[in-house]
Every structure is written in C-alpha cells, then in structure tokens.
FIFIKOL-967382 format. One record per residue (C-alpha): residue number from 1; residue in three letters; chain; x, y, z. Coordinates in steps of 0.5 Angstrom, whole numbers, padded with zeros to 4 digits. Example, Ala and Ser with C-alpha at 12.3 -4.5 7.8 and 13.67 -1.06 7.14 Angstrom:
BEGIN
{1, "ALA", "A", {0025, -0009, 0016}}
{2, "SER", "A", {0027, -0002, 0014}}
***
This chain:
BEGIN
{1, "MET", "A", {0155, 0162, 0247}}
{2, "SER", "A", {0153, 0169, 0251}}
{3, "ASN", "A", {0148, 0173, 0249}}
{4, "VAL", "A", {0150, 0179, 0245}}
{5, "TYR", "A", {0145, 0184, 0250}}
{6, "ASP", "A", {0149, 0181, 0256}}
{7, "VAL", "A", {0156, 0183, 0253}}
{8, "LEU", "A", {0153, 0190, 0251}}
{9, "VAL", "A", {0151, 0191, 0258}}
{10, "GLU", "A", {0157, 0188, 0262}}
{11, "ARG", "A", {0161, 0193, 0258}}
{12, "GLY", "A", {0157, 0199, 0260}}
{13, "ILE", "A", {0155, 0200, 0253}}
{14, "ILE", "A", {0147, 0200, 0254}}
{15, "ALA", "A", {0144, 0207, 0256}}
{16, "GLN", "A", {0137, 0206, 0255}}
{17, "CYS", "A", {0132, 0200, 0252}}
{18, "THR", "A", {0125, 0200, 0250}}
{19, "ASN", "A", {0124, 0193, 0252}}
{20, "PRO", "A", {0130, 0190, 0255}}
{21, "GLU", "A", {0127, 0183, 0256}}
{22, "LYS", "A", {0124, 0183, 0249}}
{23, "VAL", "A", {0130, 0185, 0246}}
{24, "ARG", "A", {0135, 0180, 0250}}
{25, "GLU", "A", {0130, 0175, 0248}}
{26, "LEU", "A", {0130, 0177, 0241}}
{27, "LEU", "A", {0138, 0177, 0240}}
{28, "GLY", "A", {0138, 0171, 0244}}
{29, "ASN", "A", {0134, 0167, 0239}}
{30, "GLU", "A", {0134, 0170, 0232}}
{31, "LYS", "A", {0138, 0173, 0227}}
{32, "VAL", "A", {0136, 0180, 0227}}
{33, "SER", "A", {0137, 0186, 0222}}
{34, "PHE", "A", {0139, 0192, 0226}}
{35, "TYR", "A", {0141, 0199, 0224}}
{36, "ILE", "A", {0145, 0205, 0226}}
{37, "GLY", "A", {0145, 0212, 0222}}
{38, "PHE", "A", {0151, 0216, 0220}}
{39, "ASP", "A", {0150, 0223, 0218}}
{40, "PRO", "A", {0155, 0225, 0213}}
{41, "THR", "A", {0157, 0232, 0216}}
{42, "ALA", "A", {0164, 0230, 0214}}
{43, "ASP", "A", {0168, 0225, 0209}}
{44, "SER", "A", {0171, 0222, 0215}}
{45, "LEU", "A", {0168, 0219, 0222}}
{46, "HIS", "A", {0171, 0221, 0228}}
{47, "ILE", "A", {0173, 0217, 0235}}
{48, "GLY", "A", {0166, 0219, 0238}}
{49, "HIS", "A", {0163, 0215, 0232}}
{50, "PHE", "A", {0167, 0209, 0234}}
{51, "VAL", "A", {0162, 0207, 0240}}
{52, "GLN", "A", {0157, 0206, 0234}}
{53, "ILE", "A", {0162, 0202, 0230}}
{54, "MET", "A", {0164, 0197, 0236}}
{55, "VAL", "A", {0157, 0196, 0237}}
{56, "MET", "A", {0156, 0194, 0230}}
{57, "ALA", "A", {0162, 0189, 0230}}
{58, "HIS", "A", {0159, 0186, 0237}}
{59, "MET", "A", {0153, 0185, 0234}}
{60, "GLN", "A", {0155, 0182, 0227}}
{61, "ARG", "A", {0160, 0178, 0231}}
{62, "ALA", "A", {0154, 0175, 0235}}
{63, "GLY", "A", {0151, 0173, 0228}}
{64, "HIS", "A", {0146, 0179, 0227}}
{65, "ARG", "A", {0146, 0183, 0221}}
{66, "PRO", "A", {0148, 0191, 0221}}
{67, "ILE", "A", {0144, 0196, 0217}}
{68, "ALA", "A", {0149, 0202, 0216}}
{69, "LEU", "A", {0145, 0208, 0214}}
{70, "VAL", "A", {0148, 0214, 0211}}
{71, "GLY", "A", {0144, 0220, 0211}}
{72, "GLY", "A", {0144, 0223, 0204}}
{73, "GLY", "A", {0137, 0226, 0206}}
{74, "THR", "A", {0137, 0228, 0213}}
{75, "GLY", "A", {0144, 0230, 0212}}
{76, "LYS", "A", {0141, 0236, 0208}}
{77, "ILE", "A", {0138, 0238, 0214}}
{78, "GLY", "A", {0142, 0236, 0220}}
{79, "ASP", "A", {0140, 0233, 0227}}
{80, "PRO", "A", {0138, 0239, 0232}}
{81, "SER", "A", {0140, 0234, 0238}}
{82, "GLY", "A", {0145, 0236, 0243}}
{83, "LYS", "A", {0147, 0242, 0238}}
{84, "SER", "A", {0146, 0250, 0240}}
{85, "ASP", "A", {0146, 0252, 0233}}
{86, "MET", "A", {0143, 0250, 0227}}
{87, "ARG", "A", {0148, 0246, 0223}}
{88, "LYS", "A", {0151, 0248, 0216}}
{89, "MET", "A", {0147, 0246, 0210}}
{90, "LEU", "A", {0152, 0242, 0205}}
{91, "THR", "A", {0151, 0242, 0198}}
{92, "ASP", "A", {0149, 0236, 0194}}
{93, "GLU", "A", {0157, 0235, 0192}}
{94, "GLN", "A", {0159, 0236, 0199}}
{95, "LEU", "A", {0154, 0230, 0201}}
{96, "ALA", "A", {0156, 0226, 0195}}
{97, "HIS", "A", {0164, 0226, 0197}}
{98, "ASN", "A", {0162, 0225, 0205}}
{99, "ILE", "A", {0158, 0219, 0203}}
{100, "ALA", "A", {0163, 0216, 0199}}
{101, "GLY", "A", {0168, 0217, 0205}}
{102, "LEU", "A", {0164, 0214, 0210}}
{103, "LYS", "A", {0162, 0208, 0206}}
{104, "SER", "A", {0170, 0206, 0205}}
{105, "GLN", "A", {0171, 0207, 0212}}
{106, "LEU", "A", {0165, 0203, 0215}}
{107, "SER", "A", {0167, 0197, 0210}}
{108, "ARG", "A", {0174, 0197, 0214}}
{109, "PHE", "A", {0170, 0195, 0221}}
{110, "ILE", "A", {0164, 0191, 0218}}
{111, "GLU", "A", {0164, 0185, 0213}}
{112, "PHE", "A", {0159, 0187, 0208}}
{113, "ASP", "A", {0160, 0181, 0203}}
{114, "ASP", "A", {0154, 0175, 0203}}
{115, "ASP", "A", {0149, 0180, 0206}}
{116, "LYS", "A", {0152, 0180, 0212}}
{117, "ALA", "A", {0151, 0187, 0213}}
{118, "ILE", "A", {0148, 0192, 0208}}
{119, "LEU", "A", {0149, 0200, 0207}}
{120, "VAL", "A", {0143, 0204, 0205}}
{121, "ASN", "A", {0142, 0212, 0204}}
{122, "ASN", "A", {0136, 0215, 0206}}
{123, "ALA", "A", {0136, 0220, 0200}}
{124, "ASP", "A", {0133, 0214, 0196}}
{125, "TRP", "A", {0126, 0215, 0199}}
{126, "LEU", "A", {0127, 0222, 0203}}
{127, "LEU", "A", {0128, 0226, 0197}}
{128, "ASN", "A", {0122, 0223, 0192}}
{129, "LEU", "A", {0117, 0224, 0198}}
{130, "ASN", "A", {0111, 0228, 0196}}
{131, "TYR", "A", {0110, 0233, 0202}}
{132, "VAL", "A", {0102, 0233, 0202}}
{133, "ASP", "A", {0102, 0225, 0202}}
{134, "PHE", "A", {0108, 0225, 0207}}
{135, "LEU", "A", {0104, 0229, 0212}}
{136, "ARG", "A", {0097, 0225, 0211}}
{137, "ASP", "A", {0101, 0219, 0212}}
{138, "ILE", "A", {0106, 0220, 0217}}
{139, "GLY", "A", {0105, 0227, 0220}}
{140, "VAL", "A", {0099, 0225, 0223}}
{141, "CYS", "A", {0102, 0220, 0227}}
{142, "PHE", "A", {0106, 0225, 0231}}
{143, "SER", "A", {0104, 0230, 0237}}
{144, "VAL", "A", {0107, 0236, 0236}}
{145, "ASN", "A", {0106, 0237, 0244}}
{146, "ARG", "A", {0110, 0231, 0245}}
{147, "MET", "A", {0115, 0233, 0240}}
{148, "LEU", "A", {0116, 0239, 0244}}
{149, "SER", "A", {0117, 0236, 0250}}
{150, "ALA", "A", {0123, 0232, 0247}}
{151, "GLU", "A", {0130, 0233, 0250}}
{152, "CYS", "A", {0133, 0234, 0243}}
{153, "PHE", "A", {0128, 0240, 0242}}
{154, "LYS", "A", {0128, 0243, 0249}}
{155, "GLN", "A", {0135, 0245, 0248}}
{156, "ARG", "A", {0134, 0249, 0242}}
{157, "MET", "A", {0128, 0252, 0244}}
{158, "GLU", "A", {0131, 0258, 0247}}
{159, "ARG", "A", {0135, 0260, 0242}}
{160, "GLY", "A", {0130, 0258, 0236}}
{161, "LEU", "A", {0128, 0252, 0233}}
{162, "ASN", "A", {0126, 0252, 0226}}
{163, "PHE", "A", {0121, 0248, 0222}}
{164, "LEU", "A", {0127, 0245, 0218}}
{165, "GLU", "A", {0130, 0242, 0224}}
{166, "PHE", "A", {0123, 0240, 0227}}
{167, "ASN", "A", {0122, 0235, 0221}}
{168, "TYR", "A", {0128, 0231, 0223}}
{169, "MET", "A", {0125, 0227, 0228}}
{170, "LEU", "A", {0119, 0225, 0223}}
{171, "MET", "A", {0125, 0223, 0218}}
{172, "GLN", "A", {0129, 0219, 0222}}
{173, "SER", "A", {0122, 0216, 0225}}
{174, "TYR", "A", {0121, 0214, 0217}}
{175, "ASP", "A", {0127, 0211, 0216}}
{176, "PHE", "A", {0126, 0206, 0221}}
{177, "TYR", "A", {0119, 0205, 0218}}
{178, "ARG", "A", {0122, 0204, 0211}}
{179, "LEU", "A", {0128, 0200, 0214}}
{180, "TYR", "A", {0123, 0195, 0217}}
{181, "LYS", "A", {0118, 0195, 0211}}
{182, "ASP", "A", {0124, 0194, 0206}}
{183, "TYR", "A", {0129, 0190, 0210}}
{184, "GLY", "A", {0126, 0187, 0216}}
{185, "CYS", "A", {0129, 0191, 0221}}
{186, "ARG", "A", {0127, 0190, 0228}}
{187, "ILE", "A", {0132, 0195, 0232}}
{188, "GLU", "A", {0135, 0202, 0232}}
{189, "LEU", "A", {0141, 0203, 0236}}
{190, "GLY", "A", {0144, 0210, 0237}}
{191, "GLY", "A", {0148, 0215, 0242}}
{192, "ASP", "A", {0144, 0217, 0248}}
{193, "ASP", "A", {0142, 0223, 0245}}
{194, "GLN", "A", {0138, 0220, 0240}}
{195, "TRP", "A", {0133, 0217, 0245}}
{196, "SER", "A", {0127, 0221, 0243}}
{197, "ASN", "A", {0128, 0220, 0235}}
{198, "ILE", "A", {0129, 0213, 0236}}
{199, "ILE", "A", {0122, 0213, 0240}}
{200, "GLY", "A", {0119, 0216, 0235}}
{201, "GLY", "A", {0121, 0211, 0230}}
{202, "VAL", "A", {0118, 0205, 0235}}
{203, "GLU", "A", {0112, 0208, 0235}}
{204, "LEU", "A", {0111, 0210, 0228}}
{205, "VAL", "A", {0112, 0202, 0226}}
{206, "ARG", "A", {0107, 0201, 0232}}
{207, "LYS", "A", {0102, 0205, 0229}}
{208, "LYS", "A", {0103, 0204, 0222}}
{209, "GLU", "A", {0104, 0196, 0222}}
{210, "ALA", "A", {0101, 0194, 0229}}
{211, "ASP", "A", {0108, 0191, 0230}}
{212, "GLU", "A", {0113, 0192, 0236}}
{213, "VAL", "A", {0120, 0194, 0234}}
{214, "TYR", "A", {0125, 0196, 0239}}
{215, "GLY", "A", {0130, 0202, 0240}}
{216, "LEU", "A", {0137, 0202, 0244}}
{217, "THR", "A", {0142, 0207, 0246}}
{218, "PHE", "A", {0149, 0207, 0248}}
{219, "SER", "A", {0153, 0211, 0252}}
{220, "LEU", "A", {0156, 0217, 0249}}
{221, "LEU", "A", {0164, 0218, 0249}}
{222, "THR", "A", {0166, 0224, 0252}}
{223, "THR", "A", {0172, 0228, 0254}}
{224, "SER", "A", {0174, 0230, 0261}}
{225, "GLU", "A", {0170, 0236, 0260}}
{226, "GLY", "A", {0164, 0232, 0259}}
{227, "VAL", "A", {0162, 0234, 0252}}
{228, "LYS", "A", {0162, 0229, 0246}}
{229, "MET", "A", {0168, 0227, 0243}}
{230, "GLY", "A", {0167, 0229, 0236}}
{231, "LYS", "A", {0169, 0234, 0230}}
{232, "THR", "A", {0166, 0240, 0234}}
{233, "VAL", "A", {0170, 0239, 0240}}
{234, "LYS", "A", {0177, 0242, 0240}}
{235, "GLY", "A", {0182, 0237, 0239}}
{236, "ALA", "A", {0178, 0232, 0234}}
{237, "VAL", "A", {0181, 0225, 0233}}
{238, "TRP", "A", {0179, 0223, 0226}}
{239, "LEU", "A", {0179, 0215, 0224}}
{240, "ASP", "A", {0182, 0218, 0217}}
{241, "LYS", "A", {0190, 0217, 0218}}
{242, "GLU", "A", {0191, 0223, 0213}}
{243, "LYS", "A", {0187, 0228, 0218}}
{244, "THR", "A", {0189, 0224, 0225}}
{245, "SER", "A", {0195, 0220, 0224}}
{246, "PRO", "A", {0196, 0213, 0227}}
{247, "TYR", "A", {0201, 0216, 0232}}
{248, "GLU", "A", {0197, 0222, 0234}}
{249, "LEU", "A", {0191, 0217, 0235}}
{250, "TYR", "A", {0195, 0213, 0240}}
{251, "GLN", "A", {0198, 0219, 0244}}
{252, "TYR", "A", {0191, 0221, 0244}}
{253, "MET", "A", {0188, 0215, 0247}}
{254, "ARG", "A", {0195, 0214, 0251}}
{255, "ASN", "A", {0193, 0220, 0255}}
{256, "VAL", "A", {0186, 0219, 0257}}
{257, "ALA", "A", {0184, 0221, 0264}}
{258, "ASP", "A", {0186, 0216, 0269}}
{259, "ALA", "A", {0178, 0216, 0271}}
{260, "ASP", "A", {0176, 0214, 0264}}
{261, "VAL", "A", {0181, 0209, 0262}}
{262, "ILE", "A", {0177, 0203, 0264}}
{263, "LYS", "A", {0171, 0206, 0261}}
{264, "CYS", "A", {0174, 0207, 0254}}
{265, "LEU", "A", {0177, 0200, 0254}}
{266, "LYS", "A", {0170, 0197, 0255}}
{267, "LEU", "A", {0167, 0202, 0250}}
{268, "LEU", "A", {0172, 0202, 0244}}
{269, "THR", "A", {0176, 0195, 0245}}
{270, "PHE", "A", {0175, 0188, 0244}}
{271, "VAL", "A", {0179, 0186, 0250}}
{272, "PRO", "A", {0176, 0181, 0254}}
{273, "ILE", "A", {0171, 0184, 0260}}
{274, "GLU", "A", {0175, 0179, 0265}}
{275, "GLU", "A", {0182, 0182, 0263}}
{276, "ILE", "A", {0179, 0189, 0264}}
{277, "ARG", "A", {0176, 0188, 0271}}
{278, "GLU", "A", {0183, 0186, 0273}}
{279, "MET", "A", {0185, 0193, 0270}}
{280, "GLU", "A", {0180, 0196, 0275}}
{281, "THR", "A", {0184, 0194, 0281}}
{282, "TRP", "A", {0190, 0197, 0278}}
{283, "LYS", "A", {0192, 0203, 0282}}
{284, "ASP", "A", {0198, 0209, 0281}}
{285, "ALA", "A", {0203, 0208, 0276}}
{286, "LYS", "A", {0200, 0201, 0274}}
{287, "ILE", "A", {0194, 0205, 0271}}
{288, "ASN", "A", {0199, 0207, 0265}}
{289, "GLU", "A", {0200, 0200, 0263}}
{290, "ALA", "A", {0192, 0200, 0262}}
{291, "LYS", "A", {0193, 0206, 0258}}
{292, "VAL", "A", {0198, 0203, 0253}}
{293, "ARG", "A", {0194, 0197, 0252}}
{294, "LEU", "A", {0188, 0202, 0251}}
{295, "ALA", "A", {0192, 0206, 0246}}
{296, "TYR", "A", {0195, 0200, 0242}}
{297, "GLU", "A", {0188, 0196, 0242}}
{298, "VAL", "A", {0184, 0202, 0239}}
{299, "THR", "A", {0190, 0204, 0234}}
{300, "LYS", "A", {0190, 0197, 0232}}
{301, "ILE", "A", {0183, 0196, 0230}}
{302, "ILE", "A", {0182, 0203, 0227}}
{303, "HIS", "A", {0189, 0203, 0223}}
{304, "GLY", "A", {0192, 0195, 0223}}
{305, "GLU", "A", {0197, 0192, 0227}}
{306, "GLU", "A", {0203, 0194, 0223}}
{307, "GLU", "A", {0201, 0202, 0224}}
{308, "ALA", "A", {0199, 0200, 0232}}
{309, "ASP", "A", {0206, 0197, 0233}}
{310, "LYS", "A", {0209, 0203, 0229}}
{311, "ALA", "A", {0206, 0208, 0234}}
{312, "LYS", "A", {0207, 0204, 0240}}
{313, "ALA", "A", {0215, 0204, 0238}}
{314, "ALA", "A", {0215, 0212, 0237}}
{315, "ALA", "A", {0212, 0213, 0244}}
{316, "GLU", "A", {0217, 0208, 0247}}
{317, "ALA", "A", {0222, 0212, 0244}}
{318, "LEU", "A", {0220, 0218, 0248}}
{319, "PHE", "A", {0218, 0215, 0254}}
{320, "ALA", "A", {0222, 0209, 0255}}
{321, "GLY", "A", {0228, 0210, 0251}}
{322, "GLY", "A", {0232, 0206, 0246}}
{323, "ALA", "A", {0226, 0205, 0241}}
{324, "ASP", "A", {0226, 0208, 0234}}
{325, "ASN", "A", {0222, 0215, 0233}}
{326, "SER", "A", {0222, 0215, 0226}}
{327, "ASN", "A", {0215, 0213, 0226}}
{328, "MET", "A", {0213, 0220, 0230}}
{329, "PRO", "A", {0210, 0225, 0226}}
{330, "SER", "A", {0215, 0229, 0222}}
{331, "THR", "A", {0217, 0235, 0218}}
{332, "GLU", "A", {0223, 0235, 0213}}
{333, "VAL", "A", {0226, 0242, 0214}}
{334, "THR", "A", {0228, 0245, 0207}}
{335, "ALA", "A", {0234, 0250, 0206}}
{336, "ASP", "A", {0229, 0255, 0203}}
{337, "MET", "A", {0225, 0255, 0210}}
{338, "LEU", "A", {0232, 0258, 0213}}
{339, "THR", "A", {0234, 0265, 0214}}
{340, "ASP", "A", {0242, 0266, 0215}}
{341, "GLY", "A", {0242, 0258, 0217}}
{342, "SER", "A", {0236, 0258, 0222}}
{343, "ALA", "A", {0229, 0259, 0223}}
{344, "GLN", "A", {0224, 0261, 0228}}
{345, "LEU", "A", {0222, 0255, 0232}}
{346, "LEU", "A", {0215, 0258, 0232}}
{347, "ASP", "A", {0215, 0259, 0224}}
{348, "LEU", "A", {0217, 0251, 0224}}
{349, "MET", "A", {0211, 0249, 0229}}
{350, "VAL", "A", {0206, 0253, 0224}}
{351, "ALA", "A", {0209, 0250, 0218}}
{352, "ALA", "A", {0208, 0243, 0221}}
{353, "LYS", "A", {0201, 0245, 0224}}
{354, "MET", "A", {0203, 0244, 0231}}
{355, "ILE", "A", {0200, 0251, 0232}}
{356, "PRO", "A", {0195, 0255, 0228}}
{357, "SER", "A", {0199, 0261, 0229}}
{358, "LYS", "A", {0205, 0264, 0232}}
{359, "GLY", "A", {0201, 0268, 0237}}
{360, "GLU", "A", {0198, 0262, 0240}}
{361, "GLY", "A", {0205, 0259, 0240}}
{362, "ARG", "A", {0208, 0265, 0244}}
{363, "ARG", "A", {0202, 0264, 0249}}
{364, "LEU", "A", {0204, 0257, 0250}}
{365, "ILE", "A", {0211, 0258, 0251}}
{366, "GLN", "A", {0210, 0263, 0256}}
{367, "GLN", "A", {0205, 0258, 0260}}
{368, "GLY", "A", {0211, 0253, 0259}}
{369, "GLY", "A", {0208, 0249, 0254}}
{370, "VAL", "A", {0213, 0248, 0249}}
{371, "SER", "A", {0220, 0244, 0250}}
{372, "VAL", "A", {0225, 0242, 0245}}
{373, "ASN", "A", {0229, 0235, 0246}}
{374, "ASP", "A", {0226, 0235, 0253}}
{375, "GLU", "A", {0228, 0242, 0255}}
{376, "LYS", "A", {0223, 0247, 0256}}
{377, "VAL", "A", {0223, 0253, 0252}}
{378, "THR", "A", {0223, 0260, 0255}}
{379, "ASP", "A", {0225, 0265, 0249}}
{380, "VAL", "A", {0219, 0266, 0244}}
{381, "ASN", "A", {0224, 0268, 0239}}
{382, "MET", "A", {0228, 0261, 0240}}
{383, "ALA", "A", {0232, 0260, 0233}}
{384, "ILE", "A", {0233, 0253, 0231}}
{385, "THR", "A", {0239, 0252, 0227}}
{386, "ALA", "A", {0241, 0248, 0221}}
{387, "ASP", "A", {0246, 0244, 0226}}
{388, "MET", "A", {0241, 0243, 0230}}
{389, "LEU", "A", {0237, 0240, 0225}}
{390, "THR", "A", {0242, 0235, 0222}}
{391, "GLY", "A", {0243, 0228, 0224}}
{392, "ASP", "A", {0237, 0226, 0229}}
{393, "GLY", "A", {0234, 0233, 0229}}
{394, "ILE", "A", {0230, 0236, 0234}}
{395, "ILE", "A", {0223, 0233, 0238}}
{396, "VAL", "A", {0219, 0239, 0239}}
{397, "LYS", "A", {0213, 0237, 0245}}
{398, "LYS", "A", {0207, 0241, 0245}}
{399, "GLY", "A", {0203, 0240, 0252}}
{400, "LYS", "A", {0203, 0233, 0254}}
{401, "LYS", "A", {0200, 0230, 0248}}
{402, "ALA", "A", {0203, 0233, 0242}}
{403, "PHE", "A", {0210, 0231, 0239}}
{404, "HIS", "A", {0213, 0233, 0232}}
{405, "LYS", "A", {0220, 0231, 0230}}
{406, "PHE", "A", {0224, 0236, 0225}}
{407, "SER", "A", {0230, 0235, 0221}}
{408, "MET", "A", {0234, 0236, 0215}}
***
C-alpha cells in the first residue's frame, strides 16, 4: 500500500513540511492523530476549505485519525493571516450557530464513528485560561522579534496590527500543545498561509515537552486572479446547497480556467493520479472533457451522486441539447409579479438574485453580458410577457456561468 505522504506529494497538495523524511516515515509506520482547524466565521464551509477536507479524507483512508478543531475560542479574535483588515467579531450566539453548521458539514466527509475521527472545540480550554498563568507558562516560550518577522504579521504591520490579533499565534500554538497532551496529536496541517502559526505550535511542544511534532501545509485553492477562493472573494462557492446550489457548484467547476483544471482535479477529487496524468496531455476542445469530469466529481463528493447527475443533465440541456433542464436553478413567476401581462427582465433577475440591483443589470446588458434563450439582450428595458413564460419558459444567461429558468 502506498504511503499517504507520497499520495499527497504526487497530487501536488503539500507545500511545506517541517521534516519531510520523518513525516513520511511516521505516516508509513504508525496510525497518526493529526489535526486541521476551522474558524467558525460562517455557518458553512466554502470551496476554499475543500482542500483541507480532501486532505483529511486522504489521511483517514490511509488509516490515520483526523481531529477536526473548530475555533470557538480563536474565532472570537480571528486569524490575521492573509487579511488586510481585522475580522468582524462574532457574538457567542453567532459562534454557536456557525459551529453547529460546521459540525454537520464535516460529518458528511469524515467518518467520526468508532473513534475514527474526533471533533473538538478550542473554546473548551481557551475560554477558561488565567491570563497571568498563560503568560508565565506559554507566553515566555515566544520571541516577539521572531513573531514580528512572520509573514502573517508582516502583511498587517503597515495598516496596524492590534494586540488582540497578535495573540492569535500563541492561541493556535497552544491548541497544538493541548491536542498533543490530550489526544496524542503529532501533526498539524493547514493552508500555506498558516505556516508561521504551525511552526509556533511545533516549537511550543518541543520547548514544553522535549518531543518532536510536525507541521505540514498544503497548496491554497486560488482564483484565476491569484487570490484565495472563499467567502471574502466575489462569487464565493459554498458547500451548503442552500447558499450555492449543486447546479451552481457544477457550473463553477465546469468553468475553471484551462490552466487550473488539472490542479483542481488533483486537489479536489479522488480521480486516480494515472487518469489525471493522461488528462494533462489533452489539448484544445478535449480539455472540456476534463472540466466536465472535474465538475461532476466535485459535485458528487459534496452533494452526492444523485445531485451530481441532476446538475450534469441540466448543464447538458444547455450545451449538448436534448437533455432535461428541470434541474437548473429556476423561479416561478406569479401573476402579482406582472404588470399588464409583463415584467421587466431586470426586475425578474433581481427577484431571482441573479443580480444585486437593476443598475448592475443595466451595466451587464450594455456590456453584452445577458441573453434570453441564447439571444443577446440589447434593451435594458426588455419586457418579458406572460406568453414567453408559459410552457418551457425562458432561460436567462448572465456572463458565461450563471443560468436561470423563469416560467409560469
């Protein structure tokens, strides 16, 4: 059986590792407890988190035990890594709601029965800390000069880094220390922007326990603009089907840039590496086949095979013809939405949340970004009549990725 470390390397997942030889040896010879943290800044994870989830799944499949850490304590502050501004502070009620949502989502991807994985909340130890004792016991292990040289702090120094955020590294490091003490955790994993925080935990365990633990980071999922995919990026793709439908997820992945499809197949699916290597040789129109495979596999993992089949059928109705489009996101137009037997296209698009405002819709139409039944719209005041909405209705396309069906 292959070592999971080799699997992560060949899929291009690993970015940095504190001791590659030792980590590979450990993962090849022992059942290892490892952890990945999730700060509860929302009640759903997004596609940017999906790399973490896939890493946990690969590791669990290889016999290792995931510890999913939700940051009920650290979430009260927020990690400054990669942020240009301080995160909004959440209330206890908001944190509790978000944590419940994350627990439910993670259980869809990771098997928690029979101690195969555990889920813990760092609020259990962080919220009851005595501040003076914490400084004497933990703070003394950290060099301020070294902390300030960390990349996660450098990015915020010009705008201003407050002391609340400065404590984040200490708390995340303390998480690793507590998980090592309480659950025998040997490895912390996270996105590459977490490297400084992970190193802090590795060194804290070494100083406090004279033992070696390890840190490993993986490649971040980025948009074509080079920024992280996530809830702070315009066009966020959520794992909650109520926030991002299976069809929208499918379309999002179907429309990744040609240059990104192979990377996404490696990071976000279980497609065997041999098949992906074959796809790397594909060119021109054949790359679309790889995109279809990517979209289907990601949708299947997140929402199940039935929803993936529906999303694929809806997409084929648009691009291949002859398939059922009933699974496309749709809005039923009621009589009270019409005036004298018609409604403005922009009003319908706002009602369906295809656009945030009519002003944005006018701009899109003027730029040629809206079509109705494959006919480009040129009139910002286009009216949609009741006759157009009966029977099969109309399909409105916004840009290259967003489709919506309207009918009565």
